[in-house]
DOMIBA-725407 format. One record per residue (C-alpha): x, y, z; residue in three letters. Coordinates in steps of 0.5 Angstrom, whole numbers, plus 500, padded with zeros to 3 digits. Example, Ala and Ser with C-alpha at 12.3 -4.5 7.8 and 13.67 -1.06 7.14 Angstrom:
<recs>
525491516ALA/527498514SER/
</recs>
This chain:
<recs>
744745151MET/738747154PRO/738754158THR/739755165LYS/732757165LYS/730751162ALA/734747167ALA/730750173SER/724748169THR/726741169HIS/727741176ILE/721744178GLU/717739173SER/720733177ALA/718736183LEU/710738181LEU/708731182GLU/710731189LYS/707737191ARG/701736195VAL/695741195PHE/690740201LYS/683744201PRO/683750205SER/679749212LYS/674754209LYS/673750203PHE/672743207SER/668746213ASP/663748208ALA/664742203ALA/659736203LYS/664731205ILE/669736209GLY/675730211SER/679724208LEU/676720214ALA/669722212GLU/670720205TYR/674713207GLU/668711211LYS/663713206LEU/668709201TYR/669703205LYS/661702206ALA/660703199SER/665697197ILE/664692203LYS/656692201ASP/655696194PRO/648694194GLU/646697201LYS/650703199PHE/647705192PHE/640703195ALA/641708200GLN/643713195GLN/637712190ALA/632713195GLU/634721193GLU/631720186LEU/624720185HIS/621713183TRP/614712181PHE/615704183LYS/621702188LYS/625697185TRP/624689187LYS/632687187LYS/638692187VAL/643688183MET/644682178GLN/650681175TRP/652675170LYS/659678167ALA/659682163PRO/651683164PHE/649688169ALA/642690171GLN/641695177TRP/634697181PHE/630691178ILE/623692178GLY/623699179GLY/620705175LYS/623712174ILE/623717169ASN/630721168ALA/626728165SER/621727171TYR/628727176ASN/631733172CYS/625737172LEU/618736175ASP/621734182ARG/623741182HIS/617745181LEU/614743188THR/619748191SER/622755190TRP/626752185ARG/621752180ARG/623760179ASN/631758179LYS/635759173ALA/636752170ALA/640754164ILE/643760162ILE/645760155TRP/649765151GLU/650765143GLY/657766140GLU/654773138PHE/652775145GLY/644773144ASP/642770151GLU/636766154ARG/635764161THR/630758163LEU/627757169THR/626750171TYR/618752171GLN/619754163GLN/624749162LEU/619744164HIS/614747159ARG/618747154GLU/620740155VAL/613738155CYS/611741149LYS/617738145ALA/615731148ALA/608732145ASN/611734139MET/614728138LEU/608724140ARG/605728134SER/610725129LEU/609718131GLY/615717136VAL/613712142ARG/617709147SER/622704145GLY/623708138ASP/630712137ARG/631719135VAL/637722132ALA/639729135ILE/644733131TYR/644740133MET/648746136GLY/649748143MET/642751144THR/637750149PRO/633746144GLU/638741144LEU/637740152THR/630740151ILE/630735145ALA/634730150VAL/629731156LEU/623731151ALA/626724149CYS/627721156ALA/620723158ARG/616719153ILE/621713153GLY/625714146ALA/632713146THR/636719144HIS/642718140SER/646725140VAL/651726134ILE/656731135PHE/655737131GLY/662737127GLY/660730124PHE/660729116SER/654727113ALA/657720112GLU/658719119ALA/651722121ILE/648716116ARG/653711119ASP/650712126ARG/643714124VAL/642707121ASN/646703126ASP/641706131ALA/635705126GLU/633712128ALA/626714127LYS/626721127VAL/632726126ILE/632733130ILE/637738127THR/638746126SER/638750120ASP/645751122GLY/649753128THR/655759129PHE/662757130ARG/668762130ARG/664767127GLY/661762121GLY/655758120VAL/656750120ILE/650748115GLU/647742120LEU/641741115LYS/645740109LYS/649735112HIS/643731114VAL/640732107ASP/646729105ASN/646723110ALA/639722108LEU/641721101LYS/648718101ALA/649711099VAL/654707104SER/659702102THR/655696103ASP/650699099GLY/645702103ILE/642708100SER/641714105GLY/637713112CYS/631708110PRO/629708118THR/628716118VAL/620718117GLU/621725119LYS/626731120VAL/625736126ILE/629743124VAL/630749129LEU/631756126LYS/637758129ARG/642762124THR/637763118GLY/641759113THR/637758107GLU/635750107VAL/631745103GLU/625743106MET/622736104TRP/614736104GLN/611731108GLY/618729111ARG/621735114ASP/618740120PHE/620747123TRP/621746130TRP/618753132GLN/611751128GLU/611744131LEU/612747138MET/607753137ASN/602747136GLU/604743142ALA/600743149SER/605744155ASP/601739159LYS/605732159HIS/606727164ASP/613723164ALA/612716162VAL/614711168PRO/620707165LEU/623700167ASP/630702171SER/633698165GLU/630702159HIS/635705154PRO/636712156LEU/641713150TYR/646710145ILE/652715144LEU/657713139TYR/665712140THR/671710136SER/673703136GLY/679700134THR/676697128THR/674703125GLY/666702126LYS/663706131PRO/661703137LYS/654705140GLY/655705147ILE/648704151VAL/646707157HIS/640705161THR/636710166THR/636709173ALA/643707174GLY/646712169TYR/642717172LEU/644716179LEU/651716177GLY/650723174ALA/647725180TYR/651723185LEU/658725182THR/655732180THR/653732187LYS/659730191TYR/665731186ILE/663738184PHE/660739191ASP/654743189LEU/651749192LYS/644752191GLU/647758189ASP/652755184ASP/653757177ILE/655751174PHE/659751167TRP/661744164CYS/664747157THR/663740153ALA/659739147ASP/653735149VAL/655731143GLY/660728147TRP/658723154VAL/661729158THR/655734155GLY/650728157HIS/652727164SER/655734166TYR/651739162VAL/644736162ILE/643730167TYR/647731172GLY/646738174PRO/639738173LEU/637732177ALA/641736182ASN/637743181GLY/643746179ALA/644752175THR/647750168VAL/651755164MET/651753156MET/655756151TYR/654756143GLU/661758140GLY/668757140ALA/673759146PRO/677763142ASN/671767139PHE/672773138PRO/679772142ASP/682767147PHE/678772153GLY/671769151ARG/671764157PHE/674769162TRP/669774160ASP/663769161ILE/665767168ILE/666774170GLU/659776167ARG/656770169ARG/659769176LYS/661762174ILE/663758181SER/664751178VAL/668751172PHE/670744168TYR/673744162THR/679739158ALA/687740159PRO/687741151THR/683747152ALA/688749158ILE/694748154ARG/691753148ALA/689758154PHE/697758156ILE/699758149ARG/695765148ALA/698768154GLY/696770161ASP/694777158GLU/687774157PHE/685771164PRO/688777167LYS/683782164ARG/678779168HIS/675778175ASP/675771176LEU/673771184SER/667768183SER/670761182LEU/671757187ARG/672750184LEU/675748178LEU/675741174GLY/679737168THR/676732163VAL/678728157GLY/685726158GLU/690726163PRO/693733165ILE/700734165ASN/703737172PRO/705744169GLU/698746166ALA/695744172TRP/699749176MET/698754171TRP/690753172TYR/691753179HIS/694759179LYS/692763174THR/685761173ILE/684759180GLY/688765184GLY/691759188GLY/684758192ARG/681753188CYS/681746189PRO/682742182ILE/678736181THR/681732176ASP/677727173THR/678720170TRP/672716166TRP/669714160GLN/664714155THR/663707157GLU/663708165THR/657714164GLY/660718169ALA/666720173ILE/670714176MET/676717179ILE/677724182ALA/678728188PRO/672729193ILE/674737193PRO/673738201GLY/676731203ALA/682729198ILE/688733198ALA/691733190THR/697732187LYS/698736180PRO/697730174GLY/693725179SER/686723179ALA/687721186THR/682717189LYS/676712186PRO/669715187PHE/664711192PHE/662704189GLY/668704185ILE/674699185GLU/679700180PRO/686696180GLU/692697176VAL/695689174VAL/699686170SER/698683163LYS/696676167GLU/691680172GLY/696680178ILE/696687182PRO/702691181VAL/707694186LYS/706701188ALA/708706182ASN/709700177GLU/705701171GLY/700696169GLY/693696166PHE/687699169LEU/681694171ILE/675696175ILE/673689179ARG/666690180LYS/660692176PRO/657699178TRP/650702177PRO/652707171TRP/656702167MET/655701160LEU/650695159ARG/652694152GLY/654696145ILE/648696141TYR/646690137LYS/653687138ASP/653683145PRO/659679142GLN/663685141ARG/661688147PHE/664682151GLU/670682147LYS/672689147GLN/671690155TYR/671683158PHE/676679155SER/682681156GLU/681679164PHE/675675164PRO/669677167GLY/672684169ILE/671691166TYR/678693162PHE/678700161THR/683700156GLY/688705160ASP/695704163GLY/696707170ALA/700707176ARG/698707183ARG/702711188ASP/704709195LYS/698714198ASP/693710193GLY/693715188TYR/692713181PHE/696716175TRP/692715169ILE/698714163MET/693714157GLY/691709153ARG/694702153VAL/695703145ASP/699709147ASP/704705151VAL/710704146ILE/715699146ASN/722702144VAL/728698144SER/724693150GLY/722699154HIS/715701155ARG/714708154ILE/707712156GLY/707717150THR/703722156MET/709722160GLU/713724154VAL/708729152GLU/708732159SER/716732159ALA/716736153LEU/711741155VAL/715742161ALA/720746157PHE/719753157GLU/718754150SER/713748149VAL/706750149ALA/703743147GLU/706736145ALA/703730142ALA/707724141VAL/706717137VAL/710711135GLY/712709128ARG/715702126PRO/722702126ASP/726696124GLU/731696129ILE/727699135LYS/721696134GLY/718703135SER/720710135ALA/718716138LEU/715722134VAL/714728137ALA/709734134PHE/710740138VAL/707747138THR/711753141LEU/709758144LYS/708765141SER/715768140GLY/719762140SER/721759133THR/723752131GLY/730750129SER/735744130GLU/738747136GLU/731747139VAL/730740137LYS/736738140MET/735742147GLN/728738147LEU/731731146ARG/736732152GLU/730735156HIS/726729155VAL/732725157ALA/733729163LYS/726728165GLU/725721163ILE/731717160GLY/735717154SER/731712152PHE/725716151ALA/728721147LYS/723722141PRO/727720134ASP/723725130ASP/720732132ILE/716736128HIS/714743129PHE/707745127SER/703752129ASP/697747131ALA/695740132LEU/689736129PRO/684736134LYS/676735135THR/672740136ARG/671738143SER/679740144GLY/682733144LYS/688731140ILE/687726134MET/693722136ARG/691717131ARG/691721125LEU/698723127LEU/700716128ARG/698715121GLU/702721119LEU/708719122ALA/708712120SER/706713112THR/706720111GLY/699720109ASN/692720113VAL/687715110LYS/682714116GLY/676718119ASP/677725119THR/670727120THR/671730127THR/676734125LEU/676741127GLU/680744122ASP/682740116PHE/688745114SER/692743120VAL/693736116LEU/695739110GLU/700743114LYS/703737117LEU/704733111ARG/708739108GLN/712739115VAL/713731114GLU/715732107GLU/721737108GLU/
</recs>
C-alpha cells in the first residue's frame, strides 16, 4: 500500500488543478495587457471581426506594398493580406537599424564548451546580407528551396534569414536526423543547396553533420532514387574542426564564401503568400509531411504571440531553449523575438553538460528574464535534484513558459516554486507545427493560471471541444479540439500534396481544422489539452487519456517521469502499459508496482490502472526532449521496434527497454 506521504501526495495532486494563480499587481501594472477585462475586450473584437483586427495589428510590420484584401477563405485553403509585399528578414533586421536598436544585442550565443559571441542588430544585418549575396553567387534565386542542417550556432539564424531575404524557401532539418532522413526531406523539398557544418558539439562529443550530408547525397532510397539529384551545392561551416571530405565544384566553405561576399543587400519584396519555409513533421503514414508556411501571416503570428504572450520588454533577454530544427525554434528563437527587436539567448549544447546546472548557470550569468522550455526538460531537472538550481541566483527571471506537450500539475508547481521563486507567471502554451505559432496560452498580466491548463485562446483563435459528430460538449467533458475559423499563421498546405493536406486536417470535420488533439474545457472556459487523440485509449469501454495516467504516476513521490501507451488485449481491446523512471535513490520492485497501480486507481479510477509497469533508467526521447511514445507503443505491442528511430537521442535506451520487456 502507498505510504502516508504518498497518500498526502494523492490529495495534493487532486487539488492542484483547482488552484488558481493570479498575476501579481506589480506584474500586471507593468504588462502590455494588464487585466482580464482588457484581454476579453480585445479577444471579442478579434473574433467579431478578425479581418479588421488583424489588419490593424499588421500595420505594426513593415510593408513594401500594402495589401488589397485582408483574407480569402475557401476551405481548406486560406490567403491573408492578398496583394501585399513584405520581407520577413527586413522585418527582423532592417527596420531596427533606424533606431538605437541597431547597437542592441540581437543574439547572445554560447557554445557547449563556453565559447561565446554577441551580435548586435547591425552586425547581424551585415552577416545576413553577406550570406544572402553568398547564396545568390551560387545561383540561388527566389522560389528555390534551401535545406539547412546545422548545429545551434548564430550561422543557423544567419542562414535562415538570408534565405528569407532573397525569397528562397528554407527547410531546416533537425541536426539529429540520419542520412536517410536528410535524403528524404531534401528530395521531397527538391532543395537546390544544402547548408551544413563540419559538426556540432553535443554532450562533450561531436556530431559529424557533414558526414551525414555526404551519406545522404549518395544514399539510395527504397524507391530507387540515388542520393539527392536536385542538390547542386553544399556550403559547409567550420565549427568543430572535424576532418571532412570536400567535393570539388560541389562543396564550399562558409567562411571563404562569406569573406568574398558584399555586406550590402536589399531585401526582396515578396508576395504576402510567398512560401517562407517548409518544415517536416512526422505523419501517421510514416512519410514525413512538409508543412508549408507563408510569409506575411506567419510573421504576424510569430510577432504578435511573442509580443503579448511573453509580454516582451526592451530590456528582456529572451531564451527559448528549442532547437531551430523544430517549429518552436523557428517562431521563438528567430522570427518572433527578432521581429520584436528582442535580445535572444542561443545555446549550442545539452542541458546536462557538464551537469544539470548548465541552464541555471546560463540564466544567472546572462540575466535571462524570459525562459521558455519543455515539460520533459522540466521533469528531467526535477529528477536531477533541487541542488542544481539552488546553486544559482535565478532572480533575473520574471516570466516562465512551457511548450511541446501538456505539463503535469506537479511539474508545473516545481517550475513555479523552484525556478520561478513563486513570483513568475507561467505561460503554458498549446500550438503545433501546423498552426505556426501559439494558439492557446495565458496572457501573463491578465489571465490567472491553473497548473496543467493552457487556459484561454489567443486573439483571433476560436477553438472548441466537440464530440465525434462535431457537436460542442459540456464543460469538463472530453472531446476533439477543433479550430473553427482560419487564422493568419495557419499552415497553407503539405508540400506537393494538397489531397493529403485536406484529408489530414479538414476531413474529420468538413471545412474545419481538426488539431488531432483531445481536450476539455472547464466551467471557467479554460482549455485542458489531453494529448493526441491516438493517445486516448479505449480500455473496456473507458476512454482513457494517457496523459492523465502519466500525470497520476508522476504525482507519486518516487516517480520522476512516466510514459503510458496502449497494447492490444483480447479481452479489454487495449491494455495500458506504463514505462516509469524513478527518482534517484528509489528502486523499482513488485511492491512499488502495486503501489503505483493503487495510486492511479485513487487518482483516476480502478479502470485506469496500468496492466504492465516497466521501470527504466531513461525513456526514449528526441534531442528536443520529447518522449517517443510511438516507439514505446511498438515495444509494448510487439516486443520490438521497427519504425523510424532517426530522431532518437540515445539509441542505447531502446536496447535497455527491450531487455526489460524480456525479463
